[in-house]
N, C-alpha and C positions, 0 to 999 in steps of 0.2 A: 375287846371293846374298841370301837373306832375312835381315833383321836378327833377332837373337835377342831373344826376349821375356824381360824381367827381373822380371816379377811373381812373387810367391811364395805368394799366397793366393787362396782362392775369392772373397773380397770384392773383391780387385783385378781378378781375371780377368773377373768379371761386373759390375763397377762398381756394386756394391750398398752398399759401405761397411757401417756398422753396422745398416743397415736391411734386411739380407738374411737369409733363412733358406735354408740349403743342406740338401737332402734327398738323400742318395745313392741308389744303385740299389735296385730292388725294394721300393718302399714298400707294395705290396699284401700282404695276408695272407689265407690260405685261408678263414678264418672270415668274412671281409668281402668277398672278391672277387666281382665280378659277371662274367657271361659277356661276353667282349669281347676287346680287344686284348691284355690282359696275363695272363689267367688260365692260360696255358700254363706260366708260370714255376713254378707250384706242383706240377708233376709232379716237380720237383726238391726235395730236402730243404729245409724251412724253415730249418734250422740253416745250411745252405750259403748261403742267400740272406741271412740276417742277418749272417753273417760278412762278406759283401761290403760291408755298410754301414760297416764299421770301417776301410775303406782310406784315408779322407780326413780323419781327425781332426786331423792335424798341419798341415793347410794351409787351415784355415777362415778364419783372420785375424779381421777384425771381424764376419764373418757368424756367425750361430748355426747349428750343425750339429745336425739333428734325426735321431736314430738309435734303433734298437730296443734294448730292454733286453738286457743281455748284452754289449753293446759297452762296452769299458773306457774310462772318462773319465780321461785321464792326470792331470788336475789334481785329481781327487777320489779316485780309487781307488788311485793310486800316489803317495801323499803323499811318502814319503821320496825317491822317484825324481824326482817333479815338482820338488821344491825343490833338486834337484841337476842331473843331466844334462839332462833334458828342458826344464825352464824356462830353463836357461842357453842352450840352443841353439835352442829352438823356442817360447819364450814368446810372442813377438809374432805367430807364425804360427798359433797355436791359439786359436780363439775359444771362446765358450761352447758347451758340449755339453748338449743336452736329450734325455733318453731317455723313450720312451713304451712302454706295454705294451698289447697288444691292438690290434685292427683299427680302433678308432674314436678312440683317444686322440690320435693325431697330427692328425686332422682337428679335434678340439677345440682343440688348441694353435694350429693355423693360423687357426681361426675367431676365436681370442682376439687375434690379431695381424693384423688386416685390412690395415694399412698396410705391412707387411713384404713385400718382393718375394721370391718363391719361385723358387729355382734347383733344378730337378728334371729328370732325364732322361726320365721317363715322365709325361705329363700325366694328369690325373684327369678323370672325367666332369664335365660342366659343372654338374650339380646338387650336386656335392661341393665343388669349388673354382671360384670365379668367375674369369673370364678376366683381370680386372684385378689378380689376386693374383700373377701371374707376372712375372718380370723382362723377358720379351719382350712386346712389344705384341700379337703374334699367337702365342699358345702352340701353335696347331696346327702351327706350323713344326717343333716338336719331333717330332711324329708324321711329318710329311712328309719331313724330312731323314733320319730314322733308318729309313725304310721301305726295305727291301732291294728291294722291287718297283718303286721309283721312282728307283733309282740312275742310270739313264740320263738322267734329267732334269738332273743336276748334273755328269755326267762323260761324256766321249767315249771312255773307256778301260775300259769294263765288259766282262766276259766275256759273250758272247751269252746271253740268257735269255728265258724266257717266264713270265708270271704267270698263276696259275689261282686262281679262287675256290674255296671249300671244296667246293661241289657238284661242280664239274668235276674237282677233284683226287680226289674220292672215286670217280669213275668210271674208265673205261678209255680213252676216246677220245684223251685227251692223250698217251697212250703211243705212239700211232701216229707222233708227230713226234720221238721221242727214241730213240736207240740207246744202250745201256749202253756204258761207264759214264757217269754224270752225277751232279750234286749237287742235292739238294732242300734248300731253306732256308725257314724261316718268313719271311714278308715283314715281319711286325710285328717290332719290336725284340726281340732276345733276346741272351743273353750266355753267355760261357764255353763256346761250342760247343754249347750246349743245342739251338739251333735249326738245326743242320746235320746232314744225313745224306748220307754218301757211298755211292752205290748202284753196286755192282759186279755184283750178281745180282738176279734177280726177287724172291728172298726179301728182299733189302735194300729193294726198292721196296715190297713189301707191309708190311714193318716200318715204313717211313717213313709210309705211308698211315695206319697205325694210330696211330703216334706223333703225327702232325700233323693227325689227323682233326678236322674242324670248323674248320680255319683256312685262310686264304689263304696260298699258297706261291709261291715262284719256283723254276724249274728251270733250271739252267745247265750248260754243258759242263764236264766234269771236266778240270782242268789237273794232270796228274800230274808228279812229278819236278821241281817248281819249285825254284829256286835260293835264294830268300830270301822271307821273309814279314815285310814292314816294317809298323811302326806309326808314323805321323808325327803328333805333337802340334803343332797350330797354334793361335795366338790371333788372334781378330779383334776389333778395337775397334768401338765404336759407329759410328765414322766409316768403317769398312771397311778400316782399315789391318791388314795381315796380317803376323804375325811368327812365327818358328820357335821353339817351346818346346823340342823335343828329339825324338829318334827312337830306335827300338829294333828288334830282330828278335824276333818273338814266338815263344814256346815253345809248340808245338802238338803234341798227341799224335797217334798214328796214327788215332784215331777222331775227330779234329778238335776235341778239347777244348783250351781255353786253359789253359796251365799257368804262365804268367808271361812275363817278358821278359828278353832279354839287352840291356843298355844300355851303350853307350860314351858317356859324358857329353860327350866332345869331338867326336863324330861329326856330320857334316853330310851331307844327302842329295846325290846327284848332281844335276846340272842337270835331267836328264830326270825324275827322281823328284820333285824340287821343283816342276817345272812342273805335273805332274799334281795334286799337293796344292794348289797355288795356284789352279788352275782350279776345283777343287771348292769351296774356301773362298770364292773370289770369287763363284761362282754362289750360294752360300748367303747371303753378305753382301748380294747384290743383292735377295734376297727379304726382307731385314730381320732376318736372324739375326746375333748376335754372341755371343762366349764362347769356349769351348775345344772343339776337336774332335780326335778321334784317327782318322786315316784309314788303313785297312789296304790295303796294296798288295803284290801278289806279283810276283816276277820269275820268269817261266817259263824253261824250259830253253833256249829260243831267245833269251833276254834281253829278251823283250817284257814290258812292265809292264801289270798289270791291277789296277784298283780293285775290291776284293772285299767291303768292308764299311764302311758309314758309322757312325761313333760320335760323334754331335754331343752330347758330354758329356765330363766328366772321365773319363779312362781309368785302367786299373790302373797304368800307368807314370807318370802325371802327377805324383803326389807326389814321386817321385824326381828328376824334372826340376826341380820347383819348389825343391827343397832341394839342388840340385847344388853350390852354393858350400860347403856343409858338407863334402861329400866332397873337394872340391878343396883343403881345408886339410890333408888327410892323404895324398892321392894325386896324382901328376902327371897321369895319365890313368886315372881310376877306371872300372873295368868292373863292372857290377852284374848279378847274376842275381836276379830278383825272383819273388815268388810267395807262395802260402800255405804255412805250416808249422804243425806241431802239436807241442805239448810236454806230457808227462804231469805236469801240476802247475798251480798257480795262476799268475797273471801275475807276482807278486812272486818266486815261485820261479824262473820262467823268466828274469826280468831278473837276478836274483842269480847264476844259474848261468852266465850269459854276460856278466858284468860286464866282463871284460877286452876281449872282442871288441866290445862296444858302445862302450866308451870310445875304442877305437882306430878306430871306425867301420867295422870289418870286418863287423859286423852292424848294420843300421839298421832297427829295427821302427817302423812308422808307424801301425799299427792293431792292436788286440788285442780278442778276443772270448772271453768266459768266462762260462759259465752253469752253476754247480754243480748246478742242478736237473736238468741233462741228463747231464753227466759231469764229471770232474775234469780235463779237458784245456783247455789254452789254445790257441786258434787265433790265429796271428799272421801279419800281412802284413808282409813285410820284404824287404830287399835284402841279399845277401851280396856283399861287395866285395873285389876284388883289383886289382892293378896291371896291367891290360891283359894278362891271362894266362888263357887258357881252361883249361889243365891245372890251374892253381892253383884255379880254381872247383871242379873235380871233386874235388880233394883236400880242399878246405875243406868241401864238402857232405858228403863221406864222413866226415870227422872229426866234424862237428857231429851227423850222424846217429848215430854211435856214442855220443854224449853225450845222446841222446834227442830231438834236434830233427829231426823227420821231415818230408820234403817232402810237401805235400798237406794236406788238411783231415782225412782219416782219420775220417769219420763212422762 
């Protein structure tokens, strides 16, 4: 059984200390984006993407977290709360937060800190960020390991697939090798289910060709009626030591959108599931990679396990695993339902409205996004917590919704 990882911050996980800059997901912005690996993201709302950068504020530690404007800095924007609940519980886990505006200002910040090591899930073109600015000696590993078209390089448990370049995918010859249903995915990193299309009909295939046009894709067999969709967070040290951070079952919509996680903080994977995750992490470590990965594995109806998505970065569930000890002070076996929620008011109004639940750790917000230029809603990434009771989660979610806390971002 894997030893449990006990680190609590980005600076610990990536061994950067105070010399690190953590940049969460989706650093590109449409006004600045260049054709290439990442411009697909901007078919999704910019507000959605910037909300995602707020997920990791409470786990920065000594590292600086560089985020888009609109992300709420707990220590600056929530002064009465910071000098109470949040500072008491998370003061040592939250490092400096620096916010930028526009597509170029984060590059200016990075350029002014050339000695700081950058932890980022999507690398930049070499003419923007020099290779020696990253925490990895070879930053191209970020691309390689997150490439869905190269998963077979690091795992023997993939669903059979083929990879097609943009020109081949735009044509018809590849269809001769596939019978419906099947799944089409962007090969380049994507998130939240944005890069996944489940094809049941020819109309679905045509829609996917339009949606992913101009991009390299993978096509894989469709596994219907699966029993579980696991996300396993592992930590790999510089020396290759692998530890278990935590696991969860992912909440996935019928259209394959990521909606959050169900987390049992005392859960440990079966030996078979652990072996698959260790195989993948070991292969990545042998290439020179270290840090945090979240590996998605499904259990099919016949109990066979398949590796379906590489996430060599902090995951949506990572903050809650890192702060697990906070939950264990109030619950014997805390079960969490995580995801984005939306509240019709500013962040202080949200916090004040749910003060009892937050103090009891029934609600645990780890990131807030609020841009009054856009609307008057607070987007919050949080966990709803109960004592190992699925029915209690449903009741809690319904009660909170009646008080204005709605699941989803509600753009």
